[in-house]
N, C-alpha and C positions, 0 to 999 in steps of 0.2 A: 327526728329519730332515725328515719331511713337513711338520710345523708350521713348522720353521725356514725351509724353502724358500718356503712361502706368505708368511711374515712378511717375508722379504727381498724378494720380488718386489713386495709391496704397498708397503713402505717406500720402495724405490728409485723406484717409479713416483710415489709421492706427493711425495717430496722434489724430484725432478727435473722433475716436471710432464710426464712422458712421454705420458700418456694410454694408450690401448690400443695394443698393439704393431702392429696392422695399419694404423695411421694415422701411424706415426712413420717418418721416413726421415732418414738422416744418420749420421755416424760416432759421435756421442756415444751414441745409443741402442744401436747395435751393440756399442760398446766397454764401456759401463757395464751394460747389461741383457742383451742378446740372447745373447752368447757366454758368459755366466757360468753355470757348471753349477749353482750353488746356486739360481738363479732358475728352472731348467727341469727339475730332477731329480724333481719330484713325480710326473709320469706314469711315469717309469722305476721309482720305488719301488713304485708301485701294480702295475705290470706284473710286477716281480720277486716281489712277494708272491703275486700270482695264479698265477704259474708254480710257486711253492713249494707252494701249496695243491693244484694239479692233480697235482703229483708225489706229495704225501703221500696224497692220496685215490685215486691211480691212475685219475683221471677217472671215479670211481664214487661221487661224493658223493651222500648221501641227504638230500633236502630236502623239507620239507612243502610242499604245493602253495600254501599262503598265502605262504610265503617266496619261492617262485618267482614268483608274481604280483607281489609287492612289489618283487622284484629287477628284473623287466622294466619295471615302472612307473617306478622310480627311475632306471634306466638311460636310459629315454626322456626323462624330465624333465631329467636332467643333460646329456645329449647335445644336446637341443634348446635348452637354455638357453645352452650354449656357442656353438652355431651361430647362434642368432637373438638372442643377448643384445645384439648391436650393431646391431639393426635400426633403432632410433631414430637412431643415429649415421649409418647409411647413408642415412637419409631427410633428413639435414641438421640433426639436433639433437645436437650433440656432448655426450658424457658429461661430467659434472663430474669434477674431479680425484679426489675421494674414491671415486666409483663406478668410475672407471677403475682405481684402485689395487685395489679389491676384486675387480674382474674379473680383472686380471692375477694376483692372489694365488691365486685359486681355479680358474681355467680349466684349468690343467694337470692338477691332481688330479681335477677333475670329469670331464674328458674321459677320463682314464685309467681312472677307475672305470666309466664307461659302456661303454667298449670291453672292459675286463676282464670285466665281467659277461657280455657277449655271448659272449666266448670261453669263460669258465668254464661258463656254462649250456649252450652247444652241446656242449662237450666232455664234459659230465656227463650228457647225454641229456635236458636240459630245454629244448632249442631246437627241437624238432620242429615245434611249432605255429608258432613264429616262422619256421622254414624254409618251411613251407607258405604262410604269409602272404606272404613275399618271393617265393616261386615264383608265387603267384597274381598279385601285382602285376607281376612280370616278364612273365607271359603276357598280362596286360591291356594293358601298354604295347606289347608286340610285336603284339598283335591290332590295336591302334589304328594302329600304323605300317603294317602290312600292308593294312589296310582303306583307309588314305589312299593308298597306292601303287596299289592296285587301282582305287580311284575315279578317280585321275588317269589311269591307263592305259586303262581301259575305259569307265567311266560318263561321264566328261566328254566324250570324243570322240563317243559316241553321243548325248549331249545336244546337242552342236553339230550333229550330222547331223540330229537331229530338228527343230531350229530351221530348218535349211536346207530340209528337206522341207515343213514347215508353211508357210514363207514362199513356196515355190514353188507349193504348193497354193492359198494365198491369192491369188497373182497369177493363176493359171489361173482360179480361181473368179471374180475380178473381171472377167476377160475374157469368160467364158462366161455369167455371170449375166444381163447385159442381153439377149443373144440368146435365152436361154431364156424370159425374161419376155415378150419380143416374140412368141416362138413361141406361148406360151400365150394371149396376147392375140389372136393371129391365128386360133387355133382357135375362139375364142369368137365371132368375126364371120364364121364360115362358111368360113374358109380363104382369103378374099381378102387379108387382111393377112398371112397366112403366105407366100403366093406373093410378095407385094411385099417382104416382109422378106428372103426368100432371095435375090431378085435384088439387093437392096441389099447384103446381106452378101457376095455373090460379087463385086460390083463393088469393095467396100472391100478385100477380100482381094487382088484383082487389082492394085489400086492401091498395095498395101503399107501401107494404113492400119491393118490388123489384123495383128499379129505372128503 
């Protein structure tokens, strides 16, 4: 049945030129391909077999660690192939009719195998490390989101305040710098320039020339 389902899906895609199912819209595709059980039963068969294996082993299957590693690797390869197998098409490079037929023929079974292995391994006690990996990734993503929120709520306002303070200090410094230089110059000539400068500074302040 599994082989027959794959053959039917591939042949129907090839004969009708449907391409991959995510790119087809219209009643013909739905009537001829999408709603037919023999085109989509592959994943259900794999899931049924997985459930039977879990029942027979009582979720206590004993596997060599090499088989466990191979299972996780193959599950990753199959799952990612189904998910990203259409990346070229999404980038504007349509698949040929033969490649599209092969994709439609194998995608259901491949996705079912990937998901079934994850369920079987975790139920049998071989998904602990994978669970820790997903937990680590979840914590990493949450940490990033929380740090972004904290940055927007606290760091950015203080950076804006710092810029305002520095700008104000710069304006005050530009106003006070000339008087200080003149004061130093007045001390060098014995105080005569200092007295003249303070008289001038007082007059300018009184006239409103100095803020």
